[in-house]
LUMRO-525193 format. One record per residue (C-alpha): residue number from 1; residue in three letters; chain; y negated, x, z. Coordinates in steps of 0.02 Angstrom, whole numbers. Example, Ala and Ser with C-alpha at 12.3 -4.5 7.8 and 13.67 -1.06 7.14 Angstrom:
{rec 1,"ALA","A",{225,615,390}}
{rec 2,"SER","A",{53,684,357}}
end
This chain:
{rec 1,"MET","A",{-3,1,7}}
{rec 2,"ASN","A",{-165,71,-42}}
{rec 3,"SER","A",{-279,-59,28}}
{rec 4,"THR","A",{-328,-124,188}}
{rec 5,"ILE","A",{-380,-270,284}}
{rec 6,"HIS","A",{-561,-223,276}}
{rec 7,"SER","A",{-618,-157,118}}
{rec 8,"PRO","A",{-517,-133,-71}}
{rec 9,"PRO","A",{-468,21,-130}}
{rec 10,"PRO","A",{-598,126,-244}}
{rec 11,"PRO","A",{-580,105,-416}}
{rec 12,"ASN","A",{-510,277,-431}}
{rec 13,"PRO","A",{-373,339,-311}}
{rec 14,"CYS","A",{-410,492,-204}}
{rec 15,"SER","A",{-339,659,-291}}
{rec 16,"LEU","A",{-240,786,-207}}
{rec 17,"THR","A",{-388,897,-234}}
{rec 18,"PHE","A",{-505,775,-124}}
{rec 19,"ARG","A",{-373,720,-1}}
{rec 20,"ILE","A",{-415,738,193}}
{rec 21,"SER","A",{-274,741,329}}
{rec 22,"THR","A",{-333,601,450}}
{rec 23,"ARG","A",{-290,701,602}}
{rec 24,"ASN","A",{-427,823,527}}
{rec 25,"SER","A",{-548,716,495}}
{rec 26,"ARG","A",{-536,630,655}}
{rec 27,"ARG","A",{-543,804,745}}
{rec 28,"PHE","A",{-702,821,660}}
{rec 29,"SER","A",{-800,687,685}}
{rec 30,"CYS","A",{-740,699,874}}
{rec 31,"SER","A",{-814,855,899}}
{rec 32,"ALA","A",{-986,804,808}}
{rec 33,"ALA","A",{-1039,767,967}}
{rec 34,"LEU","A",{-1107,947,979}}
{rec 35,"ASP","A",{-1202,975,1125}}
{rec 36,"PHE","A",{-1165,904,1283}}
{rec 37,"GLY","A",{-1335,900,1359}}
{rec 38,"GLN","A",{-1393,811,1206}}
{rec 39,"ARG","A",{-1285,702,1146}}
{rec 40,"ARG","A",{-1341,519,1229}}
{rec 41,"LEU","A",{-1428,451,1052}}
{rec 42,"SER","A",{-1454,591,938}}
{rec 43,"SER","A",{-1279,669,941}}
{rec 44,"SER","A",{-1180,500,953}}
{rec 45,"VAL","A",{-1273,449,788}}
{rec 46,"ILE","A",{-1231,596,696}}
{rec 47,"HIS","A",{-1054,590,765}}
{rec 48,"ARG","A",{-1053,411,691}}
{rec 49,"ARG","A",{-1106,446,525}}
{rec 50,"ARG","A",{-991,595,496}}
{rec 51,"MET","A",{-860,475,536}}
{rec 52,"GLU","A",{-926,340,426}}
{rec 53,"TRP","A",{-943,491,276}}
{rec 54,"PHE","A",{-783,549,298}}
{rec 55,"ARG","A",{-712,368,296}}
{rec 56,"SER","A",{-796,316,144}}
{rec 57,"ILE","A",{-742,475,42}}
{rec 58,"SER","A",{-554,479,107}}
{rec 59,"ARG","A",{-536,272,121}}
{rec 60,"GLY","A",{-410,261,-10}}
{rec 61,"CYS","A",{-308,403,43}}
{rec 62,"PHE","A",{-287,341,240}}
{rec 63,"ARG","A",{-113,262,254}}
{rec 64,"SER","A",{-63,88,280}}
{rec 65,"LYS","A",{124,64,323}}
{rec 66,"GLU","A",{200,-100,342}}
{rec 67,"SER","A",{371,-104,422}}
{rec 68,"LYS","A",{515,-224,388}}
{rec 69,"SER","A",{484,-301,543}}
{rec 70,"GLY","A",{315,-349,489}}
{rec 71,"LEU","A",{217,-232,594}}
{rec 72,"ARG","A",{68,-150,501}}
{rec 73,"VAL","A",{-4,19,548}}
{rec 74,"GLU","A",{-184,81,462}}
{rec 75,"ASP","A",{-293,235,514}}
{rec 76,"ASP","A",{-450,152,561}}
{rec 77,"SER","A",{-595,216,667}}
{rec 78,"GLY","A",{-520,367,722}}
{rec 79,"GLY","A",{-369,318,776}}
{rec 80,"GLU","A",{-232,185,716}}
{rec 81,"ASP","A",{-222,-18,733}}
{rec 82,"VAL","A",{-59,-97,731}}
{rec 83,"PHE","A",{-45,-285,709}}
{rec 84,"ASP","A",{66,-404,639}}
{rec 85,"ALA","A",{40,-409,450}}
{rec 86,"SER","A",{71,-616,423}}
{rec 87,"ALA","A",{-41,-654,571}}
{rec 88,"ALA","A",{-189,-536,516}}
{rec 89,"LYS","A",{-173,-641,331}}
{rec 90,"SER","A",{-166,-819,410}}
{rec 91,"GLY","A",{-316,-912,428}}
{rec 92,"ASP","A",{-315,-876,619}}
{rec 93,"PRO","A",{-302,-709,647}}
{rec 94,"PRO","A",{-279,-619,834}}
{rec 95,"GLU","A",{-439,-616,928}}
{rec 96,"HIS","A",{-370,-520,1075}}
{rec 97,"LEU","A",{-393,-324,1050}}
{rec 98,"VAL","A",{-298,-199,1149}}
{rec 99,"ILE","A",{-371,-14,1161}}
{rec 100,"MET","A",{-218,121,1201}}
{rec 101,"VAL","A",{-293,279,1259}}
{rec 102,"ASN","A",{-204,436,1283}}
{rec 103,"GLY","A",{-192,546,1418}}
{rec 104,"ILE","A",{-224,755,1434}}
{rec 105,"VAL","A",{-176,844,1274}}
{rec 106,"GLY","A",{-100,686,1204}}
{rec 107,"SER","A",{-127,577,1041}}
{rec 108,"ALA","A",{-120,416,967}}
{rec 109,"ALA","A",{54,425,961}}
{rec 110,"ASP","A",{89,426,1128}}
{rec 111,"TRP","A",{73,243,1139}}
{rec 112,"ARG","A",{183,207,979}}
{rec 113,"PHE","A",{337,119,1075}}
{rec 114,"ALA","A",{217,11,1190}}
{rec 115,"ALA","A",{114,-40,1030}}
{rec 116,"GLU","A",{246,-102,943}}
{rec 117,"GLN","A",{329,-208,1081}}
{rec 118,"PHE","A",{154,-270,1109}}
{rec 119,"VAL","A",{129,-344,934}}
{rec 120,"LYS","A",{314,-398,905}}
{rec 121,"LYS","A",{291,-497,1088}}
{rec 122,"LEU","A",{126,-567,1044}}
{rec 123,"PRO","A",{123,-556,846}}
{rec 124,"ASP","A",{-19,-688,854}}
{rec 125,"LYS","A",{-123,-658,981}}
{rec 126,"ILE","A",{-164,-465,979}}
{rec 127,"ILE","A",{-211,-313,882}}
{rec 128,"VAL","A",{-181,-145,972}}
{rec 129,"HIS","A",{-286,-10,928}}
{rec 130,"ARG","A",{-225,164,970}}
{rec 131,"SER","A",{-370,279,1013}}
{rec 132,"GLU","A",{-353,469,951}}
{rec 133,"CYS","A",{-532,509,958}}
{rec 134,"ASN","A",{-494,625,1131}}
{rec 135,"SER","A",{-343,694,1063}}
{rec 136,"SER","A",{-251,874,1097}}
{rec 137,"LYS","A",{-386,1019,1150}}
{rec 138,"LEU","A",{-523,884,1143}}
{rec 139,"THR","A",{-442,813,1311}}
{rec 140,"PHE","A",{-520,978,1384}}
{rec 141,"ASP","A",{-705,921,1374}}
{rec 142,"GLY","A",{-735,814,1514}}
{rec 143,"VAL","A",{-709,648,1572}}
{rec 144,"ASP","A",{-891,599,1528}}
{rec 145,"LEU","A",{-898,675,1340}}
{rec 146,"MET","A",{-730,599,1313}}
{rec 147,"GLY","A",{-790,424,1371}}
{rec 148,"GLU","A",{-942,432,1261}}
{rec 149,"ARG","A",{-832,453,1122}}
{rec 150,"LEU","A",{-701,327,1172}}
{rec 151,"ALA","A",{-850,207,1198}}
{rec 152,"GLU","A",{-921,244,1028}}
{rec 153,"GLU","A",{-740,233,945}}
{rec 154,"VAL","A",{-722,57,1013}}
{rec 155,"LEU","A",{-901,-5,960}}
{rec 156,"ALA","A",{-832,44,775}}
{rec 157,"VAL","A",{-674,-44,790}}
{rec 158,"VAL","A",{-770,-208,873}}
{rec 159,"ARG","A",{-883,-193,720}}
{rec 160,"GLN","A",{-755,-181,584}}
{rec 161,"ARG","A",{-645,-333,656}}
{rec 162,"PRO","A",{-776,-479,682}}
{rec 163,"GLU","A",{-637,-604,727}}
{rec 164,"VAL","A",{-600,-521,898}}
{rec 165,"GLN","A",{-666,-611,1040}}
{rec 166,"LYS","A",{-583,-518,1191}}
{rec 167,"ILE","A",{-543,-338,1249}}
{rec 168,"SER","A",{-409,-237,1352}}
{rec 169,"PHE","A",{-387,-74,1390}}
{rec 170,"VAL","A",{-224,15,1436}}
{rec 171,"ALA","A",{-229,221,1481}}
{rec 172,"HIS","A",{-106,339,1535}}
{rec 173,"SER","A",{-160,458,1653}}
{rec 174,"LEU","A",{-323,552,1615}}
{rec 175,"GLY","A",{-355,424,1484}}
{rec 176,"GLY","A",{-394,297,1635}}
{rec 177,"LEU","A",{-525,392,1701}}
{rec 178,"VAL","A",{-588,422,1515}}
{rec 179,"ALA","A",{-583,218,1502}}
{rec 180,"ARG","A",{-662,189,1665}}
{rec 181,"TYR","A",{-809,296,1604}}
{rec 182,"ALA","A",{-823,195,1423}}
{rec 183,"ILE","A",{-812,36,1499}}
{rec 184,"GLY","A",{-969,82,1595}}
{rec 185,"ARG","A",{-1052,128,1433}}
{rec 186,"LEU","A",{-998,-21,1352}}
{rec 187,"TYR","A",{-1043,-148,1484}}
{rec 188,"GLU","A",{-1164,-261,1438}}
{rec 189,"HIS","A",{-1239,-432,1505}}
{rec 190,"SER","A",{-1263,-565,1376}}
{rec 191,"SER","A",{-1427,-608,1446}}
{rec 192,"ARG","A",{-1477,-440,1387}}
{rec 193,"LEU","A",{-1383,-407,1247}}
{rec 194,"ASN","A",{-1465,-378,1072}}
{rec 195,"SER","A",{-1385,-340,909}}
{rec 196,"SER","A",{-1389,-166,932}}
{rec 197,"ASP","A",{-1297,-64,1048}}
{rec 198,"HIS","A",{-1341,104,1154}}
{rec 199,"TYR","A",{-1292,211,979}}
{rec 200,"GLY","A",{-1378,123,847}}
{rec 201,"ILE","A",{-1224,33,788}}
{rec 202,"SER","A",{-1266,-158,755}}
{rec 203,"LEU","A",{-1120,-265,828}}
{rec 204,"SER","A",{-1061,-395,701}}
{rec 205,"GLU","A",{-1176,-572,705}}
{rec 206,"GLU","A",{-993,-653,769}}
{rec 207,"HIS","A",{-997,-552,923}}
{rec 208,"THR","A",{-1182,-559,970}}
{rec 209,"LYS","A",{-1172,-761,947}}
{rec 210,"SER","A",{-1009,-764,1057}}
{rec 211,"SER","A",{-1095,-656,1205}}
{rec 212,"LEU","A",{-1251,-771,1204}}
{rec 213,"LYS","A",{-1144,-942,1218}}
{rec 214,"GLN","A",{-1121,-888,1410}}
{rec 215,"PRO","A",{-1286,-824,1454}}
{rec 216,"TYR","A",{-1226,-752,1619}}
{rec 217,"GLU","A",{-1057,-665,1586}}
{rec 218,"ALA","A",{-1040,-506,1579}}
{rec 219,"ARG","A",{-951,-430,1410}}
{rec 220,"ILE","A",{-878,-250,1365}}
{rec 221,"ALA","A",{-924,-208,1200}}
{rec 222,"GLY","A",{-1000,-378,1155}}
{rec 223,"LEU","A",{-833,-451,1201}}
{rec 224,"GLU","A",{-727,-548,1336}}
{rec 225,"PRO","A",{-654,-435,1462}}
{rec 226,"MET","A",{-474,-487,1515}}
{rec 227,"ASN","A",{-369,-323,1568}}
{rec 228,"PHE","A",{-381,-145,1626}}
{rec 229,"ILE","A",{-220,-73,1666}}
{rec 230,"THR","A",{-191,107,1701}}
{rec 231,"PHE","A",{-38,204,1710}}
{rec 232,"ALA","A",{-11,361,1816}}
{rec 233,"THR","A",{-203,380,1810}}
{rec 234,"PRO","A",{-268,499,1949}}
{rec 235,"HIS","A",{-422,395,2003}}
{rec 236,"LEU","A",{-456,477,2149}}
{rec 237,"GLY","A",{-441,656,2060}}
{rec 238,"SER","A",{-320,781,2085}}
{rec 239,"LYS","A",{-398,883,2222}}
{rec 240,"GLY","A",{-292,843,2414}}
{rec 241,"HIS","A",{-152,846,2492}}
{rec 242,"ASN","A",{-4,807,2375}}
{rec 243,"GLN","A",{-122,731,2248}}
{rec 244,"LEU","A",{-45,875,2114}}
{rec 245,"PRO","A",{136,860,2161}}
{rec 246,"LEU","A",{190,1023,2067}}
{rec 247,"LEU","A",{107,1109,2195}}
{rec 248,"CYS","A",{229,1034,2338}}
{rec 249,"GLY","A",{78,1003,2456}}
{rec 250,"LEU","A",{61,1186,2491}}
{rec 251,"PRO","A",{-118,1209,2543}}
{rec 252,"PHE","A",{-153,1380,2481}}
{rec 253,"LEU","A",{-87,1333,2316}}
{rec 254,"GLU","A",{-197,1180,2307}}
{rec 255,"LYS","A",{-343,1282,2354}}
{rec 256,"ARG","A",{-311,1395,2224}}
{rec 257,"ALA","A",{-288,1266,2092}}
{rec 258,"SER","A",{-461,1184,2145}}
{rec 259,"GLN","A",{-532,1353,2096}}
{rec 260,"THR","A",{-443,1383,1924}}
{rec 261,"ALA","A",{-419,1221,1867}}
{rec 262,"HIS","A",{-565,1245,1745}}
{rec 263,"LEU","A",{-476,1388,1661}}
{rec 264,"VAL","A",{-338,1291,1616}}
{rec 265,"ALA","A",{-406,1117,1583}}
{rec 266,"GLY","A",{-589,1163,1561}}
{rec 267,"ARG","A",{-745,1023,1600}}
{rec 268,"SER","A",{-589,906,1629}}
{rec 269,"GLY","A",{-518,1009,1762}}
{rec 270,"LYS","A",{-681,1015,1854}}
{rec 271,"HIS","A",{-692,838,1853}}
{rec 272,"LEU","A",{-510,817,1922}}
{rec 273,"PHE","A",{-538,936,2060}}
{rec 274,"LEU","A",{-707,873,2099}}
{rec 275,"THR","A",{-790,1046,2078}}
{rec 276,"ASP","A",{-927,981,1947}}
{rec 277,"SER","A",{-1109,990,2006}}
{rec 278,"ASP","A",{-1195,951,1835}}
{rec 279,"ASP","A",{-1392,973,1883}}
{rec 280,"GLY","A",{-1351,965,2066}}
{rec 281,"LYS","A",{-1267,776,2046}}
{rec 282,"PRO","A",{-1127,738,2155}}
{rec 283,"PRO","A",{-940,751,2062}}
{rec 284,"LEU","A",{-936,635,1924}}
{rec 285,"LEU","A",{-787,557,1994}}
{rec 286,"LEU","A",{-885,501,2144}}
{rec 287,"ARG","A",{-1019,435,2035}}
{rec 288,"MET","A",{-886,337,1951}}
{rec 289,"VAL","A",{-858,226,2106}}
{rec 290,"ASN","A",{-1029,145,2107}}
{rec 291,"ASP","A",{-1154,70,1973}}
{rec 292,"SER","A",{-1291,202,1935}}
{rec 293,"ASP","A",{-1449,154,1837}}
{rec 294,"ASP","A",{-1371,184,1652}}
{rec 295,"LEU","A",{-1188,156,1690}}
{rec 296,"LYS","A",{-1134,17,1774}}
{rec 297,"PHE","A",{-963,64,1825}}
{rec 298,"ILE","A",{-898,-41,1970}}
{rec 299,"SER","A",{-992,-191,1873}}
{rec 300,"ALA","A",{-891,-151,1714}}
{rec 301,"LEU","A",{-720,-161,1804}}
{rec 302,"ARG","A",{-779,-302,1904}}
{rec 303,"ALA","A",{-799,-395,1727}}
{rec 304,"PHE","A",{-618,-389,1687}}
{rec 305,"LYS","A",{-503,-527,1742}}
{rec 306,"ARG","A",{-378,-404,1789}}
{rec 307,"ARG","A",{-363,-211,1855}}
{rec 308,"VAL","A",{-190,-165,1878}}
{rec 309,"ALA","A",{-132,9,1923}}
{rec 310,"TYR","A",{42,62,1883}}
{rec 311,"ALA","A",{89,225,1980}}
{rec 312,"ASN","A",{245,324,2018}}
{rec 313,"ALA","A",{307,340,2184}}
{rec 314,"ASN","A",{393,478,2163}}
{rec 315,"TYR","A",{441,620,2044}}
{rec 316,"ASP","A",{280,611,1960}}
{rec 317,"HIS","A",{236,811,1956}}
{rec 318,"MET","A",{54,786,1876}}
{rec 319,"VAL","A",{-7,636,1978}}
{rec 320,"GLY","A",{23,591,2147}}
{rec 321,"TRP","A",{59,410,2220}}
{rec 322,"ARG","A",{-104,381,2323}}
{rec 323,"THR","A",{-232,440,2180}}
{rec 324,"SER","A",{-127,334,2044}}
{rec 325,"SER","A",{-115,167,2166}}
{rec 326,"ILE","A",{-286,208,2245}}
{rec 327,"ARG","A",{-224,193,2413}}
{rec 328,"ARG","A",{-216,281,2582}}
{rec 329,"GLN","A",{-73,377,2657}}
{rec 330,"HIS","A",{-34,229,2779}}
{rec 331,"GLU","A",{-42,88,2635}}
{rec 332,"LEU","A",{92,148,2533}}
{rec 333,"PRO","A",{240,45,2533}}
{rec 334,"LYS","A",{384,92,2652}}
{rec 335,"SER","A",{548,143,2571}}
{rec 336,"ASN","A",{640,-5,2661}}
{rec 337,"LEU","A",{505,-124,2591}}
{rec 338,"LEU","A",{538,-73,2405}}
{rec 339,"VAL","A",{652,-192,2284}}
{rec 340,"ILE","A",{755,-194,2139}}
{rec 341,"ASP","A",{716,-303,2021}}
{rec 342,"GLU","A",{872,-347,1890}}
{rec 343,"ARG","A",{729,-372,1741}}
{rec 344,"TYR","A",{645,-239,1773}}
{rec 345,"PRO","A",{756,-112,1866}}
{rec 346,"HIS","A",{634,43,1883}}
{rec 347,"ILE","A",{476,-89,1949}}
{rec 348,"VAL","A",{510,-67,2148}}
{rec 349,"TYR","A",{341,-150,2228}}
{rec 350,"VAL","A",{216,-261,2173}}
{rec 351,"GLU","A",{62,-284,2262}}
{rec 352,"LEU","A",{-28,-438,2200}}
{rec 353,"GLU","A",{-234,-443,2165}}
{rec 354,"THR","A",{-273,-354,2349}}
{rec 355,"LYS","A",{-450,-296,2398}}
{rec 356,"ARG","A",{-437,-153,2511}}
{rec 357,"ASN","A",{-594,-121,2624}}
{rec 358,"GLY","A",{-499,-39,2780}}
{rec 359,"LYS","A",{-522,129,2858}}
{rec 360,"SER","A",{-410,283,2864}}
{rec 361,"SER","A",{-308,298,3008}}
{rec 362,"SER","A",{-273,439,3114}}
{rec 363,"THR","A",{-136,502,3016}}
{rec 364,"ASP","A",{-220,489,2859}}
{rec 365,"ARG","A",{-367,599,2909}}
{rec 366,"ASN","A",{-255,752,2915}}
{rec 367,"GLN","A",{-230,707,2709}}
{rec 368,"THR","A",{-390,618,2646}}
{rec 369,"SER","A",{-539,698,2624}}
{rec 370,"ASP","A",{-709,622,2647}}
{rec 371,"LEU","A",{-752,624,2457}}
{rec 372,"GLU","A",{-569,531,2435}}
{rec 373,"GLU","A",{-607,399,2575}}
{rec 374,"GLU","A",{-775,362,2491}}
{rec 375,"MET","A",{-681,354,2309}}
{rec 376,"ILE","A",{-551,219,2389}}
{rec 377,"ARG","A",{-689,120,2464}}
{rec 378,"GLY","A",{-799,127,2305}}
{rec 379,"LEU","A",{-654,89,2176}}
{rec 380,"THR","A",{-589,-63,2303}}
{rec 381,"GLN","A",{-768,-158,2296}}
{rec 382,"VAL","A",{-662,-238,2144}}
{rec 383,"PRO","A",{-482,-300,2168}}
{rec 384,"TRP","A",{-333,-217,2093}}
{rec 385,"GLU","A",{-141,-270,2068}}
{rec 386,"ARG","A",{-31,-126,2117}}
{rec 387,"VAL","A",{145,-79,2028}}
{rec 388,"ASP","A",{254,45,2093}}
{rec 389,"VAL","A",{365,112,2000}}
{rec 390,"SER","A",{529,224,2034}}
{rec 391,"PHE","A",{642,330,1924}}
{rec 392,"GLN","A",{728,405,2054}}
{rec 393,"LYS","A",{919,353,1981}}
{rec 394,"SER","A",{871,396,1809}}
{rec 395,"ARG","A",{910,550,1727}}
{rec 396,"GLN","A",{740,547,1651}}
{rec 397,"ARG","A",{654,564,1818}}
{rec 398,"TYR","A",{576,743,1808}}
{rec 399,"VAL","A",{489,669,1655}}
{rec 400,"ALA","A",{414,524,1764}}
{rec 401,"HIS","A",{246,549,1713}}
{rec 402,"THR","A",{288,509,1534}}
{rec 403,"THR","A",{422,403,1556}}
{rec 404,"ILE","A",{314,291,1637}}
{rec 405,"GLN","A",{222,242,1476}}
{rec 406,"VAL","A",{371,295,1360}}
{rec 407,"LYS","A",{290,443,1271}}
{rec 408,"SER","A",{434,472,1165}}
{rec 409,"TYR","A",{581,344,1166}}
{rec 410,"TRP","A",{711,466,1154}}
{rec 411,"LEU","A",{646,576,1297}}
{rec 412,"ASN","A",{571,427,1384}}
{rec 413,"SER","A",{683,266,1353}}
{rec 414,"ASP","A",{707,218,1538}}
{rec 415,"GLY","A",{526,189,1558}}
{rec 416,"ALA","A",{544,32,1425}}
{rec 417,"ASP","A",{562,-102,1580}}
{rec 418,"VAL","A",{397,-37,1641}}
{rec 419,"VAL","A",{298,-75,1470}}
{rec 420,"PHE","A",{392,-244,1457}}
{rec 421,"HIS","A",{334,-292,1630}}
{rec 422,"MET","A",{143,-261,1559}}
{rec 423,"ILE","A",{174,-348,1418}}
{rec 424,"ASP","A",{253,-509,1517}}
{rec 425,"ASN","A",{103,-502,1636}}
{rec 426,"PHE","A",{-26,-486,1512}}
{rec 427,"LEU","A",{-173,-598,1527}}
{rec 428,"LEU","A",{-214,-681,1361}}
end
């Protein structure tokens, strides 16, 4: 297939000498944000224009694949759209856009299995966009710069799909922090919404009119926010006792990791270990638990109908249980409370929407820093559902961090029931 839903193919198909790989064009366009300190308007506009230029000259070369099951995958706006071909062609196409965000050193391919299951289960309800503006080494650029790129990518997708009216985010690991930053940038109150967003990208007339129908309802990128779901995301960062389980809870290793994280993961490492202090400001993750003048992080989270944190209770060597479930130590379920669900054998505990405003206990104070306590209090201003996962009896338990999202089916297939649990409980 040489055409996409949005635009007909050019009169002359691309020749081999003019072919540009989708991945390279994405990587170039994503790096076009240039200097971080000057990115807000000027660099993002430059970035957007370069993306549009690359797409315009290579539109006919982008792949559009349709499987035997009717699923269609299209390269679009720096990522991949997955949807049901027949539903898209109908007079009533899916109106719910699901943005999937990869973790550190990841790519759009990380969510391939989950995206396909989503569309197979809800073919006439959703369209999935697997983001790839922050892939590979770009994930070392820092949560803020990655969040800016993701926000820009989402706006480009929304602009090209005027039929969508609702939006949800599904993110893995570091991608959950990036998504939280992006929604702070994308948050708009319809009473203040105009036809142009922060980046100079005009939203479609349909989206603007839809937002103005309900004058006091919060919107994300001009759409109705529904689900915000994270998988093994270090919401409280990686600094602290057992927040990075790979270090085995050894204090000298944890201290050393804080000092050297930036050498391994760049600015993202600084953000994860709360060692950043741009312009003398508090660490970014601490700032992201409240609203600021220009970024409404908590208001954006509150706008979603649901917020869900899937967390590995054990064997996740990259992200600890407390940080991924936004809990204090004494709030973690005891082993005798964990249950086994035959339908979802690796889901061991489900805590329905709960708002936690408690204080740390004397036991917690040995393991919870003041910064961590402040982040917990900030994030729990809004209620969260918590879903605890255990692969303790699985042969794939040692790769629990990627098994929870089924990054690769042949290696992480035991996590399929976790993905199905997410889909079965998804709010449409």
